C-alpha positions as CSV (number, residue, x, y, z in Angstrom):
1,M,69.3,301.6,103.5
2,A,69.5,298.3,105.3
3,L,67.6,295.2,104.1
4,S,64.4,294.8,106.1
5,N,61.8,292.3,104.8
6,A,62.4,292.8,101.1
7,S,61.7,289.3,99.9
8,I,59.2,290.5,97.3
9,S,61.6,293.1,95.9
10,L,64.3,290.6,95.6
11,R,62.1,288.2,93.7
12,V,61.0,291.0,91.4
13,L,64.7,291.9,90.7
14,A,65.4,288.2,90.1
15,R,62.6,288.1,87.5
16,L,63.8,291.3,85.9
17,L,67.3,289.7,85.3
18,S,65.7,286.7,83.5
19,Y,65.3,286.4,79.7
20,P,62.6,288.8,78.6
21,D,60.3,286.2,77.0
22,A,56.5,286.3,76.6
23,E,55.9,285.0,80.1
24,L,58.0,287.7,81.7
25,R,56.3,290.3,79.6
26,A,52.9,289.1,80.8
27,D,54.0,289.4,84.4
28,L,55.5,292.9,84.3
29,S,52.4,294.8,85.4
30,D,52.1,292.6,88.5
31,M,55.8,293.0,89.2
32,Q,55.6,296.7,89.0
33,T,52.7,296.8,91.4
34,A,54.4,294.5,93.8
35,L,57.7,296.5,93.7
36,H,55.8,299.7,94.5
37,A,53.7,298.2,97.3
38,D,56.8,296.6,98.9
39,K,58.3,300.1,99.4
40,N,61.9,298.9,99.8
41,V,63.5,300.3,96.7
42,L,64.7,303.9,96.9
43,P,62.4,306.3,94.8
44,A,65.1,307.3,92.3
45,R,66.0,303.7,91.7
46,L,62.4,302.8,91.5
47,A,61.9,305.3,88.7
48,E,64.7,303.7,86.7
49,L,63.2,300.3,87.3
50,D,59.8,301.6,86.1
51,A,61.4,302.8,82.9
52,L,63.1,299.4,82.3
53,M,59.8,297.5,82.8
54,V,58.0,299.9,80.4
55,T,60.7,299.3,77.8
56,L,60.3,295.5,78.3
57,K,56.5,295.6,78.2
58,K,55.9,298.2,75.3
59,G,59.2,298.0,73.3
60,D,59.9,295.7,70.4
61,A,60.0,292.2,71.8
62,L,62.7,290.9,69.4
63,E,64.8,293.9,70.0
64,N,64.6,293.4,73.8
65,E,65.4,289.8,73.6
66,A,68.4,290.4,71.3
67,D,69.6,293.2,73.6
68,Y,69.4,290.9,76.6
69,V,71.5,288.3,74.8
70,E,74.0,291.0,73.7
71,V,74.4,292.3,77.3
72,F,74.5,289.1,79.3
73,D,75.6,286.4,77.1
74,R,78.5,287.9,75.1
75,G,81.0,288.8,77.7
76,R,82.4,287.9,81.1
77,A,82.2,291.4,82.6
78,T,78.3,291.4,82.6
79,S,77.8,287.7,83.1
80,L,75.0,286.8,85.6
81,H,76.9,283.7,86.6
82,L,78.7,285.0,89.8
83,F,81.5,282.4,89.9
84,E,82.5,283.5,86.4
85,H,83.8,286.8,88.0
86,V,85.5,284.9,90.9
87,H,86.9,281.7,89.5
88,G,86.7,282.1,85.7
89,D,87.5,278.7,84.1
90,S,89.6,277.5,87.0
91,R,89.1,274.2,88.8
92,D,87.9,275.9,91.9
93,R,84.5,276.7,90.2
94,G,83.2,273.2,90.4
95,P,83.7,272.8,94.1
96,A,82.2,276.3,94.7
97,M,79.1,275.2,92.7
98,I,78.7,272.2,94.8
99,D,79.0,274.1,98.1
100,L,76.4,276.7,97.0
101,A,74.0,274.1,95.8
102,Q,74.3,272.2,99.2
103,T,73.6,275.6,101.0
104,Y,70.3,275.7,99.1
105,E,69.5,272.2,99.9
106,K,70.1,272.7,103.6
107,A,67.4,275.4,103.4
108,G,65.1,273.0,101.7
109,L,65.5,274.4,98.2
110,Y,66.5,272.3,95.3
111,L,67.6,273.4,91.8
112,G,65.4,272.7,88.7
113,P,66.8,270.9,85.7
114,G,69.5,272.9,84.0
115,E,69.7,275.6,86.7
116,M,73.1,276.7,87.9
117,P,73.5,277.6,91.6
118,D,75.6,280.8,90.8
119,Y,73.1,282.3,88.4
120,L,72.1,285.6,90.0
121,P,68.3,285.2,89.6
122,V,68.6,281.8,91.3
123,V,70.8,283.4,94.0
124,L,68.2,286.1,94.6
125,E,65.4,283.6,94.9
126,F,67.2,281.8,97.6
127,V,68.1,285.0,99.5
128,S,64.5,286.1,99.4
129,T,63.6,283.1,101.5
130,Q,66.1,283.9,104.3
131,P,65.6,286.0,107.4
132,P,66.5,289.8,106.8
133,K,69.9,289.6,108.8
134,E,71.0,286.5,107.0
135,A,69.9,287.8,103.7
136,R,71.8,291.0,104.1
137,A,75.0,289.2,105.2
138,F,74.7,286.8,102.2
139,L,74.3,289.6,99.7
140,G,77.1,291.6,101.4
141,E,79.6,288.9,100.7
142,M,78.9,289.3,97.0
143,A,78.6,293.1,96.9
144,H,82.0,293.5,95.2
145,I,80.7,291.2,92.4
146,F,77.5,293.1,92.1
147,N,79.4,296.4,91.8
148,A,81.6,294.9,89.0
149,I,78.5,293.9,87.0
150,F,76.9,297.3,87.9
151,S,79.8,299.2,86.5
152,A,80.1,297.1,83.3
153,L,76.4,297.6,82.7
154,E,76.7,301.4,83.3
155,Q,79.7,301.4,80.9
156,R,77.4,299.9,78.3
157,Q,74.6,302.3,79.1
158,S,72.4,299.4,79.8
159,A,69.1,300.0,81.7
160,Y,69.7,296.8,83.4
161,A,72.3,298.6,85.6
162,S,69.3,299.9,87.7
163,V,68.6,296.3,88.8
164,L,72.1,295.8,90.2
165,G,71.9,299.2,91.8
166,A,68.7,298.4,93.5
167,L,70.2,295.1,94.7
168,L,73.1,296.7,96.2
169,E,71.0,299.3,98.0
170,L,68.7,296.7,99.3
171,A,71.9,295.1,100.9
172,G,72.8,298.3,102.6
173,E,75.7,298.9,100.1
174,T,76.3,301.8,97.8
175,A,76.4,301.3,94.0
176,H,79.6,302.8,92.7
177,A,81.8,302.6,89.7
178,V,84.8,300.2,89.8
179,K,87.4,299.4,87.2
180,V,86.1,297.2,84.5
181,V,88.4,294.6,82.9
182,P,87.7,294.8,79.1
183,D,86.3,291.6,77.6
184,E,88.5,289.7,75.1
185,P,87.1,290.3,71.6
186,I,84.8,287.4,70.8
187,D,86.6,286.8,67.5
188,T,89.9,286.4,69.4
189,A,88.4,284.2,72.1
190,W,87.0,281.8,69.5
191,E,90.0,281.9,67.2
192,E,91.8,278.6,66.7
193,P,95.5,278.8,66.9
194,V,97.5,278.1,63.8
195,V,99.2,274.7,64.2
196,F,102.8,275.0,65.4
197,D,102.7,278.6,64.2
198,G,106.3,278.6,63.1
199,C,107.5,277.4,66.4
200,S,111.2,277.3,65.3
201,S,113.2,280.1,63.7
202,K,115.2,277.5,61.7
203,G,112.5,274.9,61.3
204,Q,108.9,275.6,60.2
205,A,107.9,279.0,58.9
206,K,104.6,280.7,59.5
207,P,102.0,280.4,56.7
208,G,102.7,282.7,53.9
209,Q,106.4,283.0,54.7
210,A,109.2,281.7,52.5
211,Q,110.8,278.5,53.9
212,P,114.6,278.4,53.1
213,I,116.0,275.0,52.1
214,H,119.3,274.2,53.8
215,F,121.7,271.6,52.4
216,V,123.8,270.0,55.1
217,K,126.8,267.8,54.4
218,N,126.7,264.4,56.1
219,E,130.1,262.8,56.5
220,A,128.6,259.4,57.3
221,I,126.6,259.3,54.1
222,N,129.7,260.4,52.1
223,A,131.8,257.7,53.6
224,N,129.2,255.0,52.9
225,A,128.9,256.2,49.3
226,K,132.7,256.0,48.8
227,A,132.8,252.5,50.3
228,A,130.0,251.3,48.1
229,A,131.6,252.8,45.0
230,K,134.8,250.8,45.7
231,Q,132.8,247.6,46.0
232,G,130.8,248.3,42.8
233,V,127.5,248.8,44.6
234,S,125.3,251.6,43.6
235,L,123.2,253.6,46.1
């Protein structure tokens, strides 16, 4: 399914990926109506999105908010910051951010305070303002990232996978499983290394290990001691 004029659907998907606070919950009925009226999302995927919106609207608000944080803020594999998947923590991430922000500005769009240009809801808001051909090309360049996030969400059995699936299909792509690189356990990622950690086999031992004491003869000290003894000087 190629992307036609799906700006409304893209904006709804962008909103669905934002934090499920009271403001979002108040908008869900209008979002659902708009998504159905737009008629750009495939019926099977639309049913999945309906189920997600019902959960967000009628489910326990605190549980939904906690689930969102657990899914999107506690691991790189499901991060909604796209450059996290491309550049990680490398120096290339900064220039890429600047280039993307400048792309928005050339289109007359400017980021609000605290907004990051690679945040997927922001990206979708931008794409929704572009002509269909340019929008599809823009999304197509990032399809591999969308598939990676989709697969990670599927692996976690998260209902949010339907949002990424719909996005891929709007871009004329097929949502399919790809290999997911396991996230590093959060305890390991935040663990501070032990200072020196027994860096030498003959020097410092690791904590809890016995440290042998070596006595080493020093000929220079012995010679000085003998010379001082002859002169009646004590050391």
